[in-house]
C-alpha positions as CSV (number, residue, x, y, z in Angstrom):
1,X,-14.6,-25.4,11.9
2,X,-15.1,-25.8,7.9
3,X,-13.3,-22.4,6.4
4,X,-13.5,-22.6,2.3
5,X,-11.5,-19.5,2.2
6,X,-8.7,-20.6,3.5
7,X,-8.3,-24.1,2.5
8,X,-9.1,-22.9,-1.0
9,X,-5.8,-21.0,-0.7
10,X,-4.0,-23.7,1.1
11,X,-5.1,-26.3,-1.9
12,X,-3.7,-23.4,-4.7
13,X,-0.5,-23.0,-2.7
14,X,0.1,-26.9,-2.7
15,X,-0.6,-27.6,-6.3
16,X,1.9,-24.4,-7.2
17,X,4.8,-25.7,-5.0
18,X,4.4,-29.2,-5.9
19,X,5.0,-28.1,-9.3
20,X,7.8,-25.9,-8.9
21,X,11.4,-28.4,-8.8
22,X,13.0,-26.3,-6.7
23,X,10.5,-25.9,-3.9
24,X,10.6,-28.7,-1.3
25,X,8.1,-28.5,1.5
26,X,4.7,-26.4,2.0
27,X,4.5,-25.8,6.0
28,X,2.0,-24.2,8.6
29,X,2.4,-22.3,11.5
30,X,0.6,-19.9,14.2
31,X,-3.4,-21.0,14.6
32,X,-3.1,-23.4,12.3
33,X,-0.5,-25.2,14.0
34,X,-3.1,-25.0,17.2
35,X,-6.0,-25.9,15.7
36,X,-7.3,-22.4,16.5
37,X,-8.1,-21.0,13.3
38,X,-11.6,-19.1,12.6
39,X,-12.7,-16.9,9.9
40,X,-10.3,-14.0,11.2
41,X,-7.3,-15.9,11.2
42,X,-4.4,-15.4,9.0
43,X,-2.2,-17.7,7.4
44,X,1.3,-18.3,8.4
45,X,3.1,-20.6,5.8
46,X,6.4,-21.3,5.4
47,X,8.4,-22.6,1.8
48,X,11.1,-24.8,1.9
49,X,13.6,-24.4,-1.3
50,X,16.8,-26.2,-2.2
51,X,19.6,-24.1,-1.1
52,X,21.0,-24.3,-5.1
53,X,17.8,-21.9,-5.4
54,X,18.3,-19.4,-2.6
55,X,18.9,-16.2,-4.7
56,X,16.8,-16.7,-7.3
57,X,14.0,-17.5,-4.8
58,X,15.1,-14.3,-2.8
59,X,14.3,-12.9,-6.1
60,X,11.2,-14.3,-7.8
61,X,9.4,-14.1,-3.6
62,X,6.6,-11.6,-4.8
63,X,6.5,-13.6,-8.2
64,X,5.6,-16.8,-6.5
65,X,3.7,-15.5,-4.4
66,X,1.4,-13.7,-7.3
67,X,1.1,-17.3,-8.6
68,X,-0.9,-18.5,-5.2
69,X,-3.8,-16.3,-6.0
70,X,-4.9,-13.0,-6.4
71,X,-2.3,-10.7,-4.7
72,X,-3.8,-7.4,-3.9
73,X,-0.3,-6.1,-1.8
74,X,2.2,-7.6,-0.5
75,X,6.2,-6.2,1.6
76,X,8.6,-7.7,3.3
77,X,9.2,-8.3,7.0
78,X,12.6,-6.1,7.2
79,X,10.7,-4.1,10.0
80,X,10.0,-7.2,12.0
81,X,13.2,-8.3,12.1
82,X,12.8,-11.2,9.6
83,X,13.9,-10.4,5.7
84,X,13.0,-14.2,4.5
85,X,9.1,-12.8,5.1
86,X,6.8,-11.1,2.8
87,X,3.9,-10.3,3.8
88,X,0.6,-10.8,1.6
89,X,-2.8,-9.5,0.9
90,X,-5.0,-11.4,-1.4
91,X,-8.9,-10.5,-2.5
92,X,-11.5,-10.1,-3.9
93,X,-12.0,-11.6,-0.3
94,X,-9.3,-10.2,2.0
95,X,-7.0,-13.1,3.4
96,X,-3.7,-12.3,4.7
97,X,-1.1,-14.4,4.6
98,X,2.7,-14.5,5.1
99,X,5.1,-16.7,3.5
100,X,8.0,-17.0,4.9
101,X,10.9,-18.9,2.6
102,X,13.8,-20.8,4.0
103,X,16.3,-23.3,3.1
104,X,15.8,-27.0,4.9
105,X,18.7,-26.6,7.3
106,X,17.1,-23.1,8.3
107,X,14.1,-25.6,10.0
108,X,16.7,-26.8,12.4
109,X,16.4,-22.7,14.3
110,X,12.9,-22.7,14.7
111,X,9.8,-21.5,17.3
112,X,6.9,-23.8,16.8
113,X,7.1,-27.5,15.2
114,X,5.5,-26.3,11.7
115,X,2.2,-28.6,10.6
116,X,3.5,-30.6,7.0
117,X,1.2,-29.7,4.5
118,X,3.1,-31.3,1.9
119,X,6.9,-32.4,0.7
120,X,8.9,-33.9,-1.4
121,X,10.4,-36.9,0.1
122,X,10.9,-36.7,3.7
123,X,14.1,-34.7,4.5
124,X,11.9,-31.7,6.4
125,X,10.0,-34.8,8.2
126,X,13.0,-35.9,9.5
127,X,14.8,-32.6,10.0
128,X,11.9,-31.8,12.3
129,X,11.8,-35.4,14.3
130,X,15.6,-34.9,15.2
131,X,15.7,-31.2,16.3
132,X,13.3,-29.5,19.1
133,X,11.8,-25.7,18.6
134,X,12.8,-23.0,20.8
135,X,10.5,-19.9,22.2
136,X,12.6,-17.0,23.8
137,X,11.4,-16.2,27.1
138,X,12.1,-12.6,27.7
139,X,15.0,-12.3,30.3
140,X,14.0,-11.2,34.3
141,X,17.1,-9.0,34.4
142,X,16.9,-7.7,30.7
143,X,13.4,-6.3,31.7
144,X,14.7,-5.2,35.3
145,X,17.9,-3.3,33.7
146,X,15.0,-1.5,31.2
147,X,11.7,-0.6,33.5
148,X,12.7,2.0,35.4
149,X,14.6,4.0,32.9
150,X,11.8,3.5,30.4
151,X,9.3,4.8,33.4
152,X,11.4,7.6,33.7
153,X,11.1,7.9,30.1
154,X,7.7,8.8,30.4
155,X,7.3,10.5,33.1
156,X,9.5,13.1,31.2
157,X,6.7,12.8,28.3
158,X,4.6,13.7,31.3
159,X,5.9,16.6,32.4
160,X,6.3,18.0,29.0
161,X,3.1,17.1,27.9
162,X,3.9,14.6,25.4
163,X,1.1,12.7,26.3
164,X,1.3,10.4,22.8
165,X,4.4,9.5,23.2
166,X,4.1,8.7,26.7
167,X,0.9,6.6,25.4
168,X,2.8,4.8,22.8
169,X,5.7,4.3,25.5
170,X,2.9,2.7,27.4
171,X,1.9,-0.2,24.4
172,X,5.5,-0.8,23.9
173,X,5.8,-1.9,27.7
174,X,3.1,-3.9,27.6
175,X,3.8,-5.8,25.1
176,X,7.6,-6.7,25.6
177,X,7.2,-6.6,29.6
178,X,3.2,-7.3,30.7
179,X,2.1,-9.0,28.3
180,X,4.7,-12.0,28.2
181,X,5.2,-11.8,31.8
182,X,1.2,-12.7,32.3
183,X,1.1,-15.4,29.5
184,X,4.0,-17.1,30.8
185,X,2.4,-16.3,35.0
186,X,-0.7,-18.4,32.8
187,X,1.3,-21.4,30.8
188,X,1.0,-20.2,27.6
189,X,4.1,-19.1,25.3
190,X,5.0,-15.4,25.6
191,X,3.9,-13.8,22.8
192,X,3.4,-10.2,23.2
193,X,-0.6,-9.4,24.3
194,X,-1.6,-11.7,21.8
195,X,-4.4,-13.4,23.0
196,X,-4.7,-11.6,26.1
197,X,-8.1,-11.7,26.8
198,X,-8.4,-15.5,26.2
199,X,-5.5,-16.8,27.8
200,X,-5.0,-13.9,31.2
201,X,-8.8,-13.6,32.2
202,X,-7.8,-13.0,35.4
203,X,-5.5,-10.4,35.1
204,X,-7.7,-8.3,32.4
205,X,-9.1,-5.6,35.0
206,X,-5.3,-4.9,35.7
207,X,-4.2,-4.6,32.0
208,X,-7.3,-2.5,31.3
209,X,-5.7,-0.3,33.9
210,X,-2.5,0.1,32.5
211,X,-4.2,1.8,29.0
212,X,-4.6,5.3,29.2
213,X,-6.4,8.0,27.8
214,X,-5.4,11.6,26.5
215,X,-5.3,13.1,29.6
216,X,-3.0,13.9,32.1
217,X,-4.7,12.0,35.0
218,X,-5.0,9.0,32.7
219,X,-1.8,8.7,32.1
220,X,-0.3,9.6,35.3
221,X,-2.7,6.7,36.4
222,X,-2.1,4.1,34.0
223,X,2.0,4.2,33.9
224,X,1.4,4.0,38.1
225,X,-0.7,0.9,37.2
226,X,2.3,-0.6,34.6
227,X,4.7,-0.1,37.7
228,X,2.5,-1.6,40.3
229,X,1.3,-4.2,37.7
230,X,5.8,-4.7,37.1
231,X,6.1,-4.9,40.5
232,X,3.8,-8.2,40.8
233,X,5.1,-9.8,38.5
234,X,8.8,-9.7,38.2
235,X,10.7,-12.7,40.4
236,X,13.1,-10.7,42.6
237,X,14.8,-13.7,43.2
238,X,16.2,-14.1,39.7
239,X,17.1,-10.9,39.3
240,X,19.5,-8.2,40.8
241,X,16.8,-5.7,41.7
242,X,17.7,-2.1,40.6
243,X,16.3,-0.2,43.9
244,X,17.8,2.9,43.3
245,X,16.5,3.1,39.8
246,X,13.1,2.4,41.0
247,X,13.0,4.2,43.8
248,X,14.5,8.1,41.8
249,X,12.6,7.3,38.7
250,X,8.8,7.2,40.6
251,X,9.8,9.5,43.1
252,X,10.5,11.6,39.5
253,X,6.9,10.9,38.7
254,X,5.4,11.6,41.8
255,X,7.3,15.3,41.6
256,X,6.0,15.3,38.1
257,X,2.2,14.9,39.3
258,X,2.6,16.6,42.2
259,X,3.2,19.8,40.1
260,X,-0.5,19.8,38.5
261,X,-1.2,21.3,42.4
262,X,0.7,23.3,43.0
């Protein structure tokens, strides 16, 4: 699919990076790397710089971003645990671009093999060819240890009538538990709930049942469906099940639900 807006931006970015002697490469990850770009895609770009200029580059990230196009707004990525990231919106036709600024050796630790759009010399090619990406998966025991505490928390919010908080927690559980487990079962990287509509067709109806509206009954049933889906997806042979926590949290939830009929 031809994407003139994306293509023009990449051409401009390559031209600027090439002219800045502090920079040694421009790479692309995300949808572009997987060949799944469409008109709604963001650009995930990695700017590789010489280590001697680290302090200077990190201070001037915004200035560098401004030279790549008509920058409307930008902010750093501390909220997602990535201070090297600059999240940008360009215009006037809106285009979301994530710019990650890294040193060469930092490419050794990566979650994917990015496309090399341009490099100065061949150091980037060498380091990518000699090392392998690693995408961490949620550890089954990590999930099991936390899941029933989250269930109890949701039940307390149901009992108190704090349904917005409960809905947010169910969204969180779908993102860190159900989504990754479903994607893994379907042979895809565990990236939250990304592209579940494409990669998890047989689980879609089950997943829809975990999404409530703002009502007591809907939130209760969505939480129950979340529990059932997790019980089906978890690999009990790989964990030490928290059986007592599971029993107690579910009984507590049922007690909260039954109170509305008394």
